[in-house]
N, C-alpha and C positions, 0 to 999 in steps of 0.2 A: 504494500500500500504506500509506503514512504516514497517510492519512485514513480508513483502514478500508474502503476500496472494493475489492471483489473484482475482480481482473483476469482476463479470459478471453482466451486465445489461440485465436481462431477461425481455422481453417486455418493452424496454426502451422508447417506444413511448406511453406507457399507453395502456389502452384498453377501447374502447367505451362500451364494455359489462358491465363494472363496473357502468357506468352511467345508463345503462338500468336496472341494478339490484338494483339501488338506493344505491350502495356502494361507489359512488363517484359523484361529480357534474362536469358539463362541465368545470367549473372554476378551477378544479384541473389539467387540462391539460396545460402543459407548451407551447404546440403548439400554443395556442391562446394569449399568453402574448405579449403585444406590443413590449417589448424588443426583444423577439424571432423573431417576424415578421420583425422588423427593421434590425436585424443582418442578417436574411435570405435575405432580399432585398439588403443589402450591398454586399453580396457575390453572388447574383444571384442564390440562392438555396432555397429550400423549408424549412419551419421550421423543418420538420422531419429530413432533411439532416443535419441541424445545430445541432439538438439534438444528432444524431448519431455521428457526427464529434466531438462534445464536449466530448462524452463518450470515443471515441477512443483516442482523443488527451490528455485526462486526465488519460489514462492508463487502461481503462476498456475494457473488451471484451463485445461487444454489440450483442445481439441476437434479432433483430427485427422480427416481424411476419407479414405476409401479404398473402392474397390469390389472390391479384390482380397483374398481371404481370407488369404493369407499375410502381407499387410501389416497387416491388422486384428490378426492374432495378434502380429505383431512390435510393433505400436504399443502393445499391452497389456503387453508384456514389458519394462517400464522400471523396475520396482520391485525388481529383484534386484541393483542396483548403485547406487552413489552417485558423484557427481562431487565431486572435492576442491575446496578453496577456490581453488586456482590455476586449475583448469578453469573454474569459475564465473566468475572474474574475466576470464580470457582470452575465454571465449565471450561474455560481456556486452560486451566491447569490439568485437565484430563488428557491432554495431548500425550500420546504414547509413541510418537515418532513413527507411526506406521503409515504407509502409503499403499493404496490399492489402485487398480486400473493402470498399472505401470506396464506399458508394452515390453519393457526390458525384462519383466518377470514372466508375463503370461505368453509372450511369443516364443520363449525358449523351447516350448513343446512343439513349435512349428518350424524348428530348425532355423530360427531367425533371432536376432538380438537387436532391439531398438529401444535403449533406455531413454527416458525423458527426464530423469533426475540425476543429479551428481552422485 
């Protein structure tokens, strides 16, 4: 953000397919963190809505994916509440340094290597 670069969260809710492929553990999901569920309950929202709101409120463009209509509707319903400064600070501290959707990782099984991160 400091350099004026737009940040986009592609699949900001993670992907259960990474767990199925043994490329991630269920514990990698921020959706199951006690802090996340606590903040979600405080605002009467789902953990997914809190993650998306955190992304938008911290200046990122978020692009969630779902094939379920009720989740599509839920994902859009993030503008009727705001996270307070303490929520933002606590949620930001959940960073585990994990990145998903990195072609450098998932294209290796395709006899290719195309990293997008250092």
